[in-house]
mmCIF file of the N, C-alpha and C atoms, coordinates in Angstrom:
data_MODEL
# 
_entry.id   MODEL 
# 
loop_
_atom_site.group_PDB 
_atom_site.id 
_atom_site.type_symbol 
_atom_site.label_atom_id 
_atom_site.label_alt_id 
_atom_site.label_comp_id 
_atom_site.label_asym_id 
_atom_site.label_entity_id 
_atom_site.label_seq_id 
_atom_site.pdbx_PDB_ins_code 
_atom_site.Cartn_x 
_atom_site.Cartn_y 
_atom_site.Cartn_z 
_atom_site.occupancy 
_atom_site.B_iso_or_equiv 
_atom_site.pdbx_formal_charge 
_atom_site.auth_seq_id 
_atom_site.auth_comp_id 
_atom_site.auth_asym_id 
_atom_site.auth_atom_id 
_atom_site.pdbx_PDB_model_num 
ATOM 1   N N  . UNK A 1 1  ? 2.778   -19.253 7.814   1.00 0.00 ? 1  UNK A N  1 
ATOM 2   C CA . UNK A 1 1  ? 3.546   -18.651 6.622   1.00 0.00 ? 1  UNK A CA 1 
ATOM 3   C C  . UNK A 1 1  ? 3.470   -17.290 6.870   1.00 0.00 ? 1  UNK A C  1 
ATOM 4   N N  . UNK A 1 2  ? 4.446   -16.587 6.884   1.00 0.00 ? 2  UNK A N  1 
ATOM 5   C CA . UNK A 1 2  ? 4.281   -15.018 6.521   1.00 0.00 ? 2  UNK A CA 1 
ATOM 6   C C  . UNK A 1 2  ? 3.883   -14.834 4.882   1.00 0.00 ? 2  UNK A C  1 
ATOM 7   N N  . UNK A 1 3  ? 3.227   -14.102 4.473   1.00 0.00 ? 3  UNK A N  1 
ATOM 8   C CA . UNK A 1 3  ? 3.302   -13.517 3.412   1.00 0.00 ? 3  UNK A CA 1 
ATOM 9   C C  . UNK A 1 3  ? 3.802   -11.909 3.042   1.00 0.00 ? 3  UNK A C  1 
ATOM 10  N N  . UNK A 1 4  ? 4.537   -11.828 1.887   1.00 0.00 ? 4  UNK A N  1 
ATOM 11  C CA . UNK A 1 4  ? 5.027   -10.248 1.584   1.00 0.00 ? 4  UNK A CA 1 
ATOM 12  C C  . UNK A 1 4  ? 4.197   -9.718  0.661   1.00 0.00 ? 4  UNK A C  1 
ATOM 13  N N  . UNK A 1 5  ? 3.231   -8.653  1.038   1.00 0.00 ? 5  UNK A N  1 
ATOM 14  C CA . UNK A 1 5  ? 2.866   -7.830  0.327   1.00 0.00 ? 5  UNK A CA 1 
ATOM 15  C C  . UNK A 1 5  ? 3.365   -6.996  -0.493  1.00 0.00 ? 5  UNK A C  1 
ATOM 16  N N  . UNK A 1 6  ? 3.531   -6.802  -1.580  1.00 0.00 ? 6  UNK A N  1 
ATOM 17  C CA . UNK A 1 6  ? 4.538   -5.756  -2.510  1.00 0.00 ? 6  UNK A CA 1 
ATOM 18  C C  . UNK A 1 6  ? 3.414   -5.026  -3.454  1.00 0.00 ? 6  UNK A C  1 
ATOM 19  N N  . UNK A 1 7  ? 3.857   -3.448  -2.921  1.00 0.00 ? 7  UNK A N  1 
ATOM 20  C CA . UNK A 1 7  ? 3.167   -2.468  -3.485  1.00 0.00 ? 7  UNK A CA 1 
ATOM 21  C C  . UNK A 1 7  ? 3.861   -1.551  -4.636  1.00 0.00 ? 7  UNK A C  1 
ATOM 22  N N  . UNK A 1 8  ? 3.241   -1.167  -5.570  1.00 0.00 ? 8  UNK A N  1 
ATOM 23  C CA . UNK A 1 8  ? 4.116   -0.511  -6.646  1.00 0.00 ? 8  UNK A CA 1 
ATOM 24  C C  . UNK A 1 8  ? 3.511   1.100   -6.150  1.00 0.00 ? 8  UNK A C  1 
ATOM 25  N N  . UNK A 1 9  ? 4.447   1.945   -6.335  1.00 0.00 ? 9  UNK A N  1 
ATOM 26  C CA . UNK A 1 9  ? 4.033   3.371   -5.772  1.00 0.00 ? 9  UNK A CA 1 
ATOM 27  C C  . UNK A 1 9  ? 4.257   4.568   -6.607  1.00 0.00 ? 9  UNK A C  1 
ATOM 28  N N  . UNK A 1 10 ? 3.494   5.394   -6.982  1.00 0.00 ? 10 UNK A N  1 
ATOM 29  C CA . UNK A 1 10 ? 3.822   6.339   -7.811  1.00 0.00 ? 10 UNK A CA 1 
ATOM 30  C C  . UNK A 1 10 ? 3.201   7.482   -7.433  1.00 0.00 ? 10 UNK A C  1 
ATOM 31  N N  . UNK A 1 11 ? 3.784   8.650   -8.030  1.00 0.00 ? 11 UNK A N  1 
ATOM 32  C CA . UNK A 1 11 ? 2.813   9.865   -7.864  1.00 0.00 ? 11 UNK A CA 1 
ATOM 33  C C  . UNK A 1 11 ? 1.703   10.340  -8.849  1.00 0.00 ? 11 UNK A C  1 
ATOM 34  N N  . UNK A 1 12 ? 0.629   10.659  -8.387  1.00 0.00 ? 12 UNK A N  1 
ATOM 35  C CA . UNK A 1 12 ? -0.491  10.654  -9.897  1.00 0.00 ? 12 UNK A CA 1 
ATOM 36  C C  . UNK A 1 12 ? -0.510  12.266  -10.516 1.00 0.00 ? 12 UNK A C  1 
ATOM 37  N N  . UNK A 1 13 ? -1.017  12.605  -11.367 1.00 0.00 ? 13 UNK A N  1 
ATOM 38  C CA . UNK A 1 13 ? -0.942  13.674  -11.682 1.00 0.00 ? 13 UNK A CA 1 
ATOM 39  C C  . UNK A 1 13 ? -1.445  14.473  -10.607 1.00 0.00 ? 13 UNK A C  1 
ATOM 40  N N  . UNK A 1 14 ? -2.419  14.568  -10.029 1.00 0.00 ? 14 UNK A N  1 
ATOM 41  C CA . UNK A 1 14 ? -3.318  15.175  -9.144  1.00 0.00 ? 14 UNK A CA 1 
ATOM 42  C C  . UNK A 1 14 ? -1.932  15.136  -7.859  1.00 0.00 ? 14 UNK A C  1 
ATOM 43  N N  . UNK A 1 15 ? -0.862  14.864  -7.603  1.00 0.00 ? 15 UNK A N  1 
ATOM 44  C CA . UNK A 1 15 ? 0.003   15.065  -6.800  1.00 0.00 ? 15 UNK A CA 1 
ATOM 45  C C  . UNK A 1 15 ? -0.443  14.206  -5.870  1.00 0.00 ? 15 UNK A C  1 
ATOM 46  N N  . UNK A 1 16 ? -1.308  13.233  -5.445  1.00 0.00 ? 16 UNK A N  1 
ATOM 47  C CA . UNK A 1 16 ? -1.071  12.075  -4.469  1.00 0.00 ? 16 UNK A CA 1 
ATOM 48  C C  . UNK A 1 16 ? -0.366  11.042  -5.052  1.00 0.00 ? 16 UNK A C  1 
ATOM 49  N N  . UNK A 1 17 ? -0.098  10.455  -3.662  1.00 0.00 ? 17 UNK A N  1 
ATOM 50  C CA . UNK A 1 17 ? 0.806   8.956   -3.980  1.00 0.00 ? 17 UNK A CA 1 
ATOM 51  C C  . UNK A 1 17 ? -0.381  8.288   -4.162  1.00 0.00 ? 17 UNK A C  1 
ATOM 52  N N  . UNK A 1 18 ? 0.236   7.003   -5.190  1.00 0.00 ? 18 UNK A N  1 
ATOM 53  C CA . UNK A 1 18 ? -0.895  5.977   -5.412  1.00 0.00 ? 18 UNK A CA 1 
ATOM 54  C C  . UNK A 1 18 ? -0.147  4.900   -5.341  1.00 0.00 ? 18 UNK A C  1 
ATOM 55  N N  . UNK A 1 19 ? -0.818  3.500   -4.597  1.00 0.00 ? 19 UNK A N  1 
ATOM 56  C CA . UNK A 1 19 ? -0.339  2.267   -4.339  1.00 0.00 ? 19 UNK A CA 1 
ATOM 57  C C  . UNK A 1 19 ? -0.995  1.459   -5.010  1.00 0.00 ? 19 UNK A C  1 
ATOM 58  N N  . UNK A 1 20 ? -0.838  0.402   -5.690  1.00 0.00 ? 20 UNK A N  1 
ATOM 59  C CA . UNK A 1 20 ? -1.212  -0.833  -5.701  1.00 0.00 ? 20 UNK A CA 1 
ATOM 60  C C  . UNK A 1 20 ? -0.335  -2.040  -5.575  1.00 0.00 ? 20 UNK A C  1 
ATOM 61  N N  . UNK A 1 21 ? -1.207  -3.081  -5.038  1.00 0.00 ? 21 UNK A N  1 
ATOM 62  C CA . UNK A 1 21 ? -0.631  -4.068  -4.725  1.00 0.00 ? 21 UNK A CA 1 
ATOM 63  C C  . UNK A 1 21 ? -0.512  -5.140  -5.899  1.00 0.00 ? 21 UNK A C  1 
ATOM 64  N N  . UNK A 1 22 ? 0.618   -6.047  -5.740  1.00 0.00 ? 22 UNK A N  1 
ATOM 65  C CA . UNK A 1 22 ? 0.699   -6.907  -7.023  1.00 0.00 ? 22 UNK A CA 1 
ATOM 66  C C  . UNK A 1 22 ? -0.191  -8.378  -6.640  1.00 0.00 ? 22 UNK A C  1 
ATOM 67  N N  . UNK A 1 23 ? -0.195  -8.668  -5.521  1.00 0.00 ? 23 UNK A N  1 
ATOM 68  C CA . UNK A 1 23 ? -0.732  -10.142 -4.876  1.00 0.00 ? 23 UNK A CA 1 
ATOM 69  C C  . UNK A 1 23 ? -2.098  -9.854  -4.411  1.00 0.00 ? 23 UNK A C  1 
ATOM 70  N N  . UNK A 1 24 ? -2.697  -8.496  -4.602  1.00 0.00 ? 24 UNK A N  1 
ATOM 71  C CA . UNK A 1 24 ? -4.208  -8.302  -3.943  1.00 0.00 ? 24 UNK A CA 1 
ATOM 72  C C  . UNK A 1 24 ? -4.619  -7.207  -4.711  1.00 0.00 ? 24 UNK A C  1 
ATOM 73  N N  . UNK A 1 25 ? -5.980  -7.651  -4.311  1.00 0.00 ? 25 UNK A N  1 
ATOM 74  C CA . UNK A 1 25 ? -6.771  -6.563  -5.126  1.00 0.00 ? 25 UNK A CA 1 
ATOM 75  C C  . UNK A 1 25 ? -6.745  -4.823  -4.554  1.00 0.00 ? 25 UNK A C  1 
ATOM 76  N N  . UNK A 1 26 ? -5.826  -4.497  -4.107  1.00 0.00 ? 26 UNK A N  1 
ATOM 77  C CA . UNK A 1 26 ? -5.741  -3.352  -3.709  1.00 0.00 ? 26 UNK A CA 1 
ATOM 78  C C  . UNK A 1 26 ? -4.969  -2.071  -4.356  1.00 0.00 ? 26 UNK A C  1 
ATOM 79  N N  . UNK A 1 27 ? -5.894  -1.107  -4.408  1.00 0.00 ? 27 UNK A N  1 
ATOM 80  C CA . UNK A 1 27 ? -5.407  0.136   -5.206  1.00 0.00 ? 27 UNK A CA 1 
ATOM 81  C C  . UNK A 1 27 ? -5.850  1.233   -3.746  1.00 0.00 ? 27 UNK A C  1 
ATOM 82  N N  . UNK A 1 28 ? -4.911  1.933   -3.240  1.00 0.00 ? 28 UNK A N  1 
ATOM 83  C CA . UNK A 1 28 ? -5.477  3.273   -2.532  1.00 0.00 ? 28 UNK A CA 1 
ATOM 84  C C  . UNK A 1 28 ? -4.454  4.453   -2.776  1.00 0.00 ? 28 UNK A C  1 
ATOM 85  N N  . UNK A 1 29 ? -4.730  5.569   -2.171  1.00 0.00 ? 29 UNK A N  1 
ATOM 86  C CA . UNK A 1 29 ? -3.820  7.001   -2.272  1.00 0.00 ? 29 UNK A CA 1 
ATOM 87  C C  . UNK A 1 29 ? -3.784  7.379   -1.062  1.00 0.00 ? 29 UNK A C  1 
ATOM 88  N N  . UNK A 1 30 ? -2.776  8.510   -1.112  1.00 0.00 ? 30 UNK A N  1 
ATOM 89  C CA . UNK A 1 30 ? -2.889  9.312   0.164   1.00 0.00 ? 30 UNK A CA 1 
ATOM 90  C C  . UNK A 1 30 ? -2.396  10.471  -0.196  1.00 0.00 ? 30 UNK A C  1 
ATOM 91  N N  . UNK A 1 31 ? -2.519  11.863  0.330   1.00 0.00 ? 31 UNK A N  1 
ATOM 92  C CA . UNK A 1 31 ? -2.087  13.118  -0.179  1.00 0.00 ? 31 UNK A CA 1 
ATOM 93  C C  . UNK A 1 31 ? -0.694  12.992  0.295   1.00 0.00 ? 31 UNK A C  1 
ATOM 94  N N  . UNK A 1 32 ? -0.323  12.262  1.431   1.00 0.00 ? 32 UNK A N  1 
ATOM 95  C CA . UNK A 1 32 ? 1.149   12.581  1.910   1.00 0.00 ? 32 UNK A CA 1 
ATOM 96  C C  . UNK A 1 32 ? 1.745   11.094  1.919   1.00 0.00 ? 32 UNK A C  1 
ATOM 97  N N  . UNK A 1 33 ? 2.831   10.752  1.791   1.00 0.00 ? 33 UNK A N  1 
ATOM 98  C CA . UNK A 1 33 ? 3.364   9.560   2.070   1.00 0.00 ? 33 UNK A CA 1 
ATOM 99  C C  . UNK A 1 33 ? 2.692   9.039   3.384   1.00 0.00 ? 33 UNK A C  1 
ATOM 100 N N  . UNK A 1 34 ? 2.936   9.803   3.973   1.00 0.00 ? 34 UNK A N  1 
ATOM 101 C CA . UNK A 1 34 ? 2.186   9.192   5.720   1.00 0.00 ? 34 UNK A CA 1 
ATOM 102 C C  . UNK A 1 34 ? 0.964   8.615   5.434   1.00 0.00 ? 34 UNK A C  1 
ATOM 103 N N  . UNK A 1 35 ? -0.172  9.386   5.006   1.00 0.00 ? 35 UNK A N  1 
ATOM 104 C CA . UNK A 1 35 ? -1.245  9.176   4.427   1.00 0.00 ? 35 UNK A CA 1 
ATOM 105 C C  . UNK A 1 35 ? -1.586  7.825   3.772   1.00 0.00 ? 35 UNK A C  1 
ATOM 106 N N  . UNK A 1 36 ? -0.205  7.576   2.813   1.00 0.00 ? 36 UNK A N  1 
ATOM 107 C CA . UNK A 1 36 ? -0.369  6.554   1.820   1.00 0.00 ? 36 UNK A CA 1 
ATOM 108 C C  . UNK A 1 36 ? -0.464  5.353   2.832   1.00 0.00 ? 36 UNK A C  1 
ATOM 109 N N  . UNK A 1 37 ? 0.683   5.156   3.708   1.00 0.00 ? 37 UNK A N  1 
ATOM 110 C CA . UNK A 1 37 ? 1.214   4.079   4.684   1.00 0.00 ? 37 UNK A CA 1 
ATOM 111 C C  . UNK A 1 37 ? -0.134  4.097   5.272   1.00 0.00 ? 37 UNK A C  1 
ATOM 112 N N  . UNK A 1 38 ? -0.762  5.068   5.926   1.00 0.00 ? 38 UNK A N  1 
ATOM 113 C CA . UNK A 1 38 ? -1.645  4.453   7.058   1.00 0.00 ? 38 UNK A CA 1 
ATOM 114 C C  . UNK A 1 38 ? -2.714  3.527   5.757   1.00 0.00 ? 38 UNK A C  1 
ATOM 115 N N  . UNK A 1 39 ? -3.306  4.270   5.021   1.00 0.00 ? 39 UNK A N  1 
ATOM 116 C CA . UNK A 1 39 ? -4.218  3.725   4.044   1.00 0.00 ? 39 UNK A CA 1 
ATOM 117 C C  . UNK A 1 39 ? -3.630  2.087   3.340   1.00 0.00 ? 39 UNK A C  1 
ATOM 118 N N  . UNK A 1 40 ? -2.299  1.975   2.978   1.00 0.00 ? 40 UNK A N  1 
ATOM 119 C CA . UNK A 1 40 ? -1.985  0.887   3.050   1.00 0.00 ? 40 UNK A CA 1 
ATOM 120 C C  . UNK A 1 40 ? -2.438  -0.151  4.014   1.00 0.00 ? 40 UNK A C  1 
ATOM 121 N N  . UNK A 1 41 ? -2.179  0.090   5.148   1.00 0.00 ? 41 UNK A N  1 
ATOM 122 C CA . UNK A 1 41 ? -2.296  -0.849  6.088   1.00 0.00 ? 41 UNK A CA 1 
ATOM 123 C C  . UNK A 1 41 ? -3.752  -1.082  6.596   1.00 0.00 ? 41 UNK A C  1 
ATOM 124 N N  . UNK A 1 42 ? -4.666  0.187   6.569   1.00 0.00 ? 42 UNK A N  1 
ATOM 125 C CA . UNK A 1 42 ? -5.742  -0.105  6.708   1.00 0.00 ? 42 UNK A CA 1 
ATOM 126 C C  . UNK A 1 42 ? -6.723  -1.252  5.156   1.00 0.00 ? 42 UNK A C  1 
ATOM 127 N N  . UNK A 1 43 ? -6.007  -0.913  4.166   1.00 0.00 ? 43 UNK A N  1 
ATOM 128 C CA . UNK A 1 43 ? -6.749  -1.922  3.088   1.00 0.00 ? 43 UNK A CA 1 
ATOM 129 C C  . UNK A 1 43 ? -6.083  -3.235  3.517   1.00 0.00 ? 43 UNK A C  1 
ATOM 130 N N  . UNK A 1 44 ? -4.866  -3.214  3.678   1.00 0.00 ? 44 UNK A N  1 
ATOM 131 C CA . UNK A 1 44 ? -4.402  -4.999  3.960   1.00 0.00 ? 44 UNK A CA 1 
ATOM 132 C C  . UNK A 1 44 ? -5.546  -5.190  4.840   1.00 0.00 ? 44 UNK A C  1 
ATOM 133 N N  . UNK A 1 45 ? -5.463  -5.056  6.192   1.00 0.00 ? 45 UNK A N  1 
ATOM 134 C CA . UNK A 1 45 ? -5.973  -5.280  7.173   1.00 0.00 ? 45 UNK A CA 1 
ATOM 135 C C  . UNK A 1 45 ? -7.757  -5.732  6.959   1.00 0.00 ? 45 UNK A C  1 
ATOM 136 N N  . UNK A 1 46 ? -8.235  -4.626  5.976   1.00 0.00 ? 46 UNK A N  1 
ATOM 137 C CA . UNK A 1 46 ? -9.498  -4.994  5.245   1.00 0.00 ? 46 UNK A CA 1 
ATOM 138 C C  . UNK A 1 46 ? -9.664  -6.326  4.278   1.00 0.00 ? 46 UNK A C  1 
ATOM 139 N N  . UNK A 1 47 ? -8.665  -5.985  3.607   1.00 0.00 ? 47 UNK A N  1 
ATOM 140 C CA . UNK A 1 47 ? -8.786  -6.891  2.771   1.00 0.00 ? 47 UNK A CA 1 
ATOM 141 C C  . UNK A 1 47 ? -8.443  -8.730  3.234   1.00 0.00 ? 47 UNK A C  1 
ATOM 142 N N  . UNK A 1 48 ? -7.517  -8.716  4.112   1.00 0.00 ? 48 UNK A N  1 
ATOM 143 C CA . UNK A 1 48 ? -7.411  -10.028 4.889   1.00 0.00 ? 48 UNK A CA 1 
ATOM 144 C C  . UNK A 1 48 ? -8.287  -10.156 5.789   1.00 0.00 ? 48 UNK A C  1 
ATOM 145 N N  . UNK A 1 49 ? -8.850  -9.674  6.483   1.00 0.00 ? 49 UNK A N  1 
ATOM 146 C CA . UNK A 1 49 ? -9.966  -9.645  7.473   1.00 0.00 ? 49 UNK A CA 1 
ATOM 147 C C  . UNK A 1 49 ? -11.148 -10.471 6.458   1.00 0.00 ? 49 UNK A C  1 
ATOM 148 N N  . UNK A 1 50 ? -11.328 -9.952  5.516   1.00 0.00 ? 50 UNK A N  1 
ATOM 149 C CA . UNK A 1 50 ? -12.272 -10.484 4.615   1.00 0.00 ? 50 UNK A CA 1 
ATOM 150 C C  . UNK A 1 50 ? -12.068 -11.607 4.074   1.00 0.00 ? 50 UNK A C  1 
ATOM 151 N N  . UNK A 1 51 ? -10.897 -12.011 3.458   1.00 0.00 ? 51 UNK A N  1 
ATOM 152 C CA . UNK A 1 51 ? -10.288 -13.168 3.062   1.00 0.00 ? 51 UNK A CA 1 
ATOM 153 C C  . UNK A 1 51 ? -10.327 -14.259 3.865   1.00 0.00 ? 51 UNK A C  1 
ATOM 154 N N  . UNK A 1 52 ? -9.743  -13.907 5.260   1.00 0.00 ? 52 UNK A N  1 
ATOM 155 C CA . UNK A 1 52 ? -9.880  -15.067 6.282   1.00 0.00 ? 52 UNK A CA 1 
ATOM 156 C C  . UNK A 1 52 ? -10.902 -15.423 7.121   1.00 0.00 ? 52 UNK A C  1 
ATOM 157 N N  . UNK A 1 53 ? -11.451 -14.100 7.290   1.00 0.00 ? 53 UNK A N  1 
ATOM 158 C CA . UNK A 1 53 ? -12.752 -14.080 7.989   1.00 0.00 ? 53 UNK A CA 1 
ATOM 159 C C  . UNK A 1 53 ? -12.377 -13.975 9.682   1.00 0.00 ? 53 UNK A C  1 
ATOM 160 N N  . UNK A 1 54 ? -10.826 -13.461 9.810   1.00 0.00 ? 54 UNK A N  1 
ATOM 161 C CA . UNK A 1 54 ? -10.264 -13.806 10.912  1.00 0.00 ? 54 UNK A CA 1 
ATOM 162 C C  . UNK A 1 54 ? -9.635  -12.297 11.266  1.00 0.00 ? 54 UNK A C  1 
ATOM 163 N N  . UNK A 1 55 ? -9.563  -11.960 12.440  1.00 0.00 ? 55 UNK A N  1 
ATOM 164 C CA . UNK A 1 55 ? -8.444  -10.258 12.427  1.00 0.00 ? 55 UNK A CA 1 
ATOM 165 C C  . UNK A 1 55 ? -6.995  -10.587 12.684  1.00 0.00 ? 55 UNK A C  1 
ATOM 166 N N  . UNK A 1 56 ? -6.705  -9.936  11.788  1.00 0.00 ? 56 UNK A N  1 
ATOM 167 C CA . UNK A 1 56 ? -4.932  -10.274 11.473  1.00 0.00 ? 56 UNK A CA 1 
ATOM 168 C C  . UNK A 1 56 ? -4.683  -8.956  12.396  1.00 0.00 ? 56 UNK A C  1 
ATOM 169 N N  . UNK A 1 57 ? -4.969  -8.004  12.821  1.00 0.00 ? 57 UNK A N  1 
ATOM 170 C CA . UNK A 1 57 ? -4.071  -6.754  13.123  1.00 0.00 ? 57 UNK A CA 1 
ATOM 171 C C  . UNK A 1 57 ? -3.107  -7.075  14.150  1.00 0.00 ? 57 UNK A C  1 
ATOM 172 N N  . UNK A 1 58 ? -3.232  -8.278  14.818  1.00 0.00 ? 58 UNK A N  1 
ATOM 173 C CA . UNK A 1 58 ? -1.494  -8.565  15.476  1.00 0.00 ? 58 UNK A CA 1 
ATOM 174 C C  . UNK A 1 58 ? -0.947  -9.409  14.844  1.00 0.00 ? 58 UNK A C  1 
ATOM 175 N N  . UNK A 1 59 ? -1.251  -9.794  13.095  1.00 0.00 ? 59 UNK A N  1 
ATOM 176 C CA . UNK A 1 59 ? -0.559  -10.633 12.216  1.00 0.00 ? 59 UNK A CA 1 
ATOM 177 C C  . UNK A 1 59 ? -0.316  -9.979  10.940  1.00 0.00 ? 59 UNK A C  1 
ATOM 178 N N  . UNK A 1 60 ? -0.040  -8.564  11.240  1.00 0.00 ? 60 UNK A N  1 
ATOM 179 C CA . UNK A 1 60 ? 0.160   -7.640  9.845   1.00 0.00 ? 60 UNK A CA 1 
ATOM 180 C C  . UNK A 1 60 ? 1.327   -8.060  9.084   1.00 0.00 ? 60 UNK A C  1 
ATOM 181 N N  . UNK A 1 61 ? 1.067   -8.464  7.730   1.00 0.00 ? 61 UNK A N  1 
ATOM 182 C CA . UNK A 1 61 ? 2.540   -8.818  7.016   1.00 0.00 ? 61 UNK A CA 1 
ATOM 183 C C  . UNK A 1 61 ? 3.051   -8.038  6.627   1.00 0.00 ? 61 UNK A C  1 
ATOM 184 N N  . UNK A 1 62 ? 4.463   -8.476  6.571   1.00 0.00 ? 62 UNK A N  1 
ATOM 185 C CA . UNK A 1 62 ? 5.547   -7.866  5.985   1.00 0.00 ? 62 UNK A CA 1 
ATOM 186 C C  . UNK A 1 62 ? 5.099   -7.241  4.749   1.00 0.00 ? 62 UNK A C  1 
ATOM 187 N N  . UNK A 1 63 ? 5.216   -5.803  4.108   1.00 0.00 ? 63 UNK A N  1 
ATOM 188 C CA . UNK A 1 63 ? 4.954   -4.779  2.839   1.00 0.00 ? 63 UNK A CA 1 
ATOM 189 C C  . UNK A 1 63 ? 6.506   -4.436  2.235   1.00 0.00 ? 63 UNK A C  1 
ATOM 190 N N  . UNK A 1 64 ? 6.151   -4.887  1.313   1.00 0.00 ? 64 UNK A N  1 
ATOM 191 C CA . UNK A 1 64 ? 7.363   -4.298  0.142   1.00 0.00 ? 64 UNK A CA 1 
ATOM 192 C C  . UNK A 1 64 ? 7.022   -3.231  -1.137  1.00 0.00 ? 64 UNK A C  1 
ATOM 193 N N  . UNK A 1 65 ? 7.615   -2.188  -0.823  1.00 0.00 ? 65 UNK A N  1 
ATOM 194 C CA . UNK A 1 65 ? 7.166   -1.416  -1.923  1.00 0.00 ? 65 UNK A CA 1 
ATOM 195 C C  . UNK A 1 65 ? 8.418   -0.822  -2.631  1.00 0.00 ? 65 UNK A C  1 
ATOM 196 N N  . UNK A 1 66 ? 7.957   -0.691  -4.158  1.00 0.00 ? 66 UNK A N  1 
ATOM 197 C CA . UNK A 1 66 ? 8.688   -0.071  -5.248  1.00 0.00 ? 66 UNK A CA 1 
ATOM 198 C C  . UNK A 1 66 ? 8.310   1.152   -5.828  1.00 0.00 ? 66 UNK A C  1 
ATOM 199 N N  . UNK A 1 67 ? 9.413   2.499   -5.548  1.00 0.00 ? 67 UNK A N  1 
ATOM 200 C CA . UNK A 1 67 ? 8.388   3.752   -5.564  1.00 0.00 ? 67 UNK A CA 1 
ATOM 201 C C  . UNK A 1 67 ? 9.122   4.102   -6.933  1.00 0.00 ? 67 UNK A C  1 
ATOM 202 N N  . UNK A 1 68 ? 8.725   4.875   -8.010  1.00 0.00 ? 68 UNK A N  1 
ATOM 203 C CA . UNK A 1 68 ? 8.754   5.363   -8.977  1.00 0.00 ? 68 UNK A CA 1 
ATOM 204 C C  . UNK A 1 68 ? 8.873   6.829   -8.555  1.00 0.00 ? 68 UNK A C  1 
ATOM 205 N N  . UNK A 1 69 ? 10.491  7.023   -9.153  1.00 0.00 ? 69 UNK A N  1 
ATOM 206 C CA . UNK A 1 69 ? 11.086  8.370   -8.381  1.00 0.00 ? 69 UNK A CA 1 
ATOM 207 C C  . UNK A 1 69 ? 11.454  9.350   -9.779  1.00 0.00 ? 69 UNK A C  1 
ATOM 208 N N  . UNK A 1 70 ? 10.922  8.876   -11.213 1.00 0.00 ? 70 UNK A N  1 
ATOM 209 C CA . UNK A 1 70 ? 11.150  9.683   -11.952 1.00 0.00 ? 70 UNK A CA 1 
ATOM 210 C C  . UNK A 1 70 ? 10.296  10.874  -12.488 1.00 0.00 ? 70 UNK A C  1 
ATOM 211 N N  . UNK A 1 71 ? 9.334   11.076  -11.531 1.00 0.00 ? 71 UNK A N  1 
ATOM 212 C CA . UNK A 1 71 ? 8.303   12.477  -11.514 1.00 0.00 ? 71 UNK A CA 1 
ATOM 213 C C  . UNK A 1 71 ? 8.996   13.540  -10.615 1.00 0.00 ? 71 UNK A C  1 
ATOM 214 N N  . UNK A 1 72 ? 10.074  13.098  -9.957  1.00 0.00 ? 72 UNK A N  1 
ATOM 215 C CA . UNK A 1 72 ? 10.738  13.903  -8.735  1.00 0.00 ? 72 UNK A CA 1 
ATOM 216 C C  . UNK A 1 72 ? 11.742  15.030  -9.714  1.00 0.00 ? 72 UNK A C  1 
ATOM 217 N N  . UNK A 1 73 ? 11.139  16.454  -9.346  1.00 0.00 ? 73 UNK A N  1 
ATOM 218 C CA . UNK A 1 73 ? 12.406  17.401  -9.785  1.00 0.00 ? 73 UNK A CA 1 
ATOM 219 C C  . UNK A 1 73 ? 13.693  17.401  -9.220  1.00 0.00 ? 73 UNK A C  1 
ATOM 220 N N  . UNK A 1 74 ? 14.463  17.812  -9.771  1.00 0.00 ? 74 UNK A N  1 
ATOM 221 C CA . UNK A 1 74 ? 16.107  18.058  -9.194  1.00 0.00 ? 74 UNK A CA 1 
ATOM 222 C C  . UNK A 1 74 ? 16.510  19.449  -9.062  1.00 0.00 ? 74 UNK A C  1 
ATOM 223 N N  . UNK A 1 75 ? 16.498  19.760  -8.090  1.00 0.00 ? 75 UNK A N  1 
ATOM 224 C CA . UNK A 1 75 ? 16.992  21.383  -7.832  1.00 0.00 ? 75 UNK A CA 1 
ATOM 225 C C  . UNK A 1 75 ? 18.094  21.889  -8.334  1.00 0.00 ? 75 UNK A C  1 
# 
């Protein structure tokens, strides 16, 4: 059975993107959005490897993200 991991993403006061998982104890950040995505992938791999005791690199779960765009300035 596939598990979907949902993240809430916002931009912190320091300009970093911050993501927290709804169903796992994961909070991570990245200076760029690409950095954040890489950190999310790594955090999920570590979390689920620890949970299941198995390597899940080939069974990465789908990720759903909700972003808060309220901090984005309009030109």
